[in-house]
Kinemage of the C-alpha trace (Angstrom):
@kinemage 1
@onewidth
@group {chain A} dominant
@subgroup {mainchain}
@vectorlist {calphas} color= white
{ca gln a 1} P -5.767 -3.057 -18.629
{ca val a 2} L -5.104 -1.570 -15.219
{ca gln a 3} L -1.815 -0.729 -14.157
{ca leu a 4} L 0.022 -0.075 -10.914
{ca val a 5} L 2.988 1.693 -10.582
{ca glu a 6} L 4.407 2.250 -6.630
{ca ser a 7} L 6.856 4.642 -5.731
{ca gly a 8} L 8.845 5.912 -2.884
{ca gly a 9} L 10.578 3.327 -1.252
{ca gly a 10} L 14.131 3.125 0.199
{ca leu a 11} L 16.130 2.995 3.291
{ca val a 12} L 15.300 4.426 6.433
{ca gln a 13} L 16.320 4.238 10.214
{ca pro a 14} L 14.317 2.515 12.536
{ca gly a 15} L 11.677 5.306 13.916
{ca gly a 16} L 11.659 7.233 10.865
{ca ser a 17} L 9.343 7.693 8.097
{ca leu a 18} L 8.352 6.904 4.642
{ca arg a 19} L 5.487 7.578 2.379
{ca leu a 20} L 4.582 5.316 -0.574
{ca ser a 21} L 2.414 5.956 -3.352
{ca cys a 22} L 0.712 3.965 -5.874
{ca ala a 23} L -0.258 5.573 -9.389
{ca phe a 24} L -3.586 3.787 -10.931
{ca ser a 25} L -4.078 3.648 -14.637
{ca gly a 26} L -6.440 2.218 -17.316
{ca gly a 27} L -9.390 1.949 -15.412
{ca ile a 28} L -12.212 3.763 -13.095
{ca phe a 29} L -10.217 4.378 -9.973
{ca ser a 30} L -13.022 5.178 -7.657
{ca ile a 31} L -14.742 1.462 -8.190
{ca tyr a 32} L -11.600 -0.464 -7.066
{ca gly a 33} L -10.712 -1.194 -3.501
{ca met a 34} L -7.072 -0.394 -2.910
{ca ala a 35} L -4.894 -2.204 -0.563
{ca trp a 36} L -0.914 -2.321 0.276
{ca tyr a 37} L 0.550 -5.947 0.862
{ca arg a 38} L 4.192 -6.614 1.810
{ca gln a 39} L 6.230 -9.622 1.727
{ca ala a 40} L 9.473 -10.133 3.477
{ca pro a 41} L 12.020 -12.501 2.361
{ca gly a 42} L 10.923 -16.303 2.735
{ca lys a 43} L 7.510 -15.082 3.942
{ca gln a 44} L 4.003 -14.920 2.833
{ca arg a 45} L 2.601 -11.848 0.996
{ca asp a 46} L 0.458 -10.206 3.857
{ca leu a 47} L -2.068 -7.386 3.939
{ca val a 48} L -0.965 -4.159 5.409
{ca ala a 49} L -3.869 -1.673 4.811
{ca his a 50} L -6.825 -1.708 2.714
{ca ile a 51} L -9.426 1.070 1.705
{ca arg a 52} L -12.859 0.363 -0.060
{ca ser a 53} L -13.993 2.117 -3.163
{ca ile a 54} L -16.053 5.227 -2.570
{ca ser a 55} L -19.413 3.396 -3.384
{ca ser a 56} L -18.453 1.062 -0.583
{ca gly a 57} L -18.083 3.619 1.994
{ca gly a 58} L -14.400 3.925 1.758
{ca arg a 59} L -13.794 1.850 4.885
{ca ile a 60} L -10.123 1.553 6.159
{ca asp a 61} L -8.502 -1.427 7.691
{ca tyr a 62} L -5.193 -2.192 8.945
{ca ala a 63} L -3.069 -5.074 9.954
{ca asp a 64} L -2.526 -5.223 13.544
{ca ser a 65} L 1.205 -4.759 13.251
{ca val a 66} L 0.703 -1.615 11.731
{ca lys a 67} L -2.508 0.364 13.722
{ca gly a 68} L -1.642 3.728 14.792
{ca arg a 69} L 1.336 3.810 12.521
{ca phe a 70} L 0.486 3.674 9.230
{ca thr a 71} L -2.321 5.419 7.304
{ca ile a 72} L -3.588 4.591 4.077
{ca ser a 73} L -5.193 7.438 1.874
{ca arg a 74} L -6.760 7.720 -1.600
{ca asp a 75} L -6.652 10.828 -3.603
{ca asn a 76} L -9.546 10.051 -6.566
{ca ala a 77} L -8.759 13.211 -8.233
{ca lys a 78} L -5.146 12.097 -8.564
{ca asn a 79} L -5.779 8.172 -9.083
{ca thr a 80} L -3.383 7.505 -6.620
{ca val a 81} L -3.270 5.677 -3.280
{ca asn a 82} L -0.828 6.552 -0.516
{ca leu a 83} L 0.717 4.883 2.630
{ca gln a 84} L 2.231 7.023 5.058
{ca met a 85} L 4.268 5.035 7.496
{ca asn a 86} L 5.642 6.062 10.721
{ca ser a 87} L 7.781 4.979 13.439
{ca leu a 88} L 9.152 2.342 11.274
{ca lys a 89} L 10.336 -0.940 13.023
{ca leu a 90} L 13.325 -3.183 11.642
{ca glu a 91} L 10.108 -6.051 10.994
{ca asp a 92} L 8.599 -3.741 8.711
{ca thr a 93} L 11.660 -4.334 5.894
{ca ala a 94} L 9.735 -5.993 2.838
{ca val a 95} L 8.741 -5.595 -0.630
{ca tyr a 96} L 5.544 -3.374 -0.556
{ca tyr a 97} L 2.821 -4.220 -3.292
{ca cys a 98} L 0.173 -1.948 -4.553
{ca asn a 99} L -3.250 -4.037 -5.108
{ca ala a 100} L -6.209 -3.023 -7.043
{ca lys a 101} L -9.637 -5.250 -6.661
{ca asn a 102} L -12.939 -4.917 -8.223
{ca trp a 103} L -14.183 -8.473 -8.520
{ca pro a 104} L -13.287 -10.715 -10.259
{ca gln a 105} L -10.585 -8.228 -11.322
{ca glu a 106} L -7.555 -7.838 -9.372
{ca tyr a 107} L -4.244 -6.304 -10.234
{ca trp a 108} L -0.749 -6.006 -8.633
{ca gly a 109} L 1.941 -3.572 -8.943
{ca gln a 110} L 5.610 -4.512 -9.346
{ca gly a 111} L 6.482 -3.754 -5.597
{ca thr a 112} L 8.750 -1.332 -4.117
{ca gln a 113} L 11.658 -2.357 -1.511
{ca val a 114} L 11.460 -0.603 2.167
{ca thr a 115} L 14.164 -1.728 4.247
{ca val a 116} L 14.461 -0.430 7.942
{ca ser a 117} L 17.964 -0.516 9.134
{ca ser a 118} L 20.314 1.006 11.513
């Protein structure tokens, strides 16, 4: 059974940076597409960034709202996926979730809180 454990969330001022990490275990990491989603209070869960599996070319996509500020990366040796978040804005405040997908299998982490506040 695949397990995902996020870390790195916290409180940061506007304009600051945070790095989220997701540790993957219980499966073959390299065949899974990995993604970060976020959910703000009272809102739906939205895709932030996605990186495909190596066999699918490793293509990366970002939500328009984070392009140029966030960077997703995967370390296939360490079975981790990271999200580097720079120039954080108040509206980036949300619970961030790690997602692993290899159709039809899909798994979620428990989430990590990111709060951007002055």
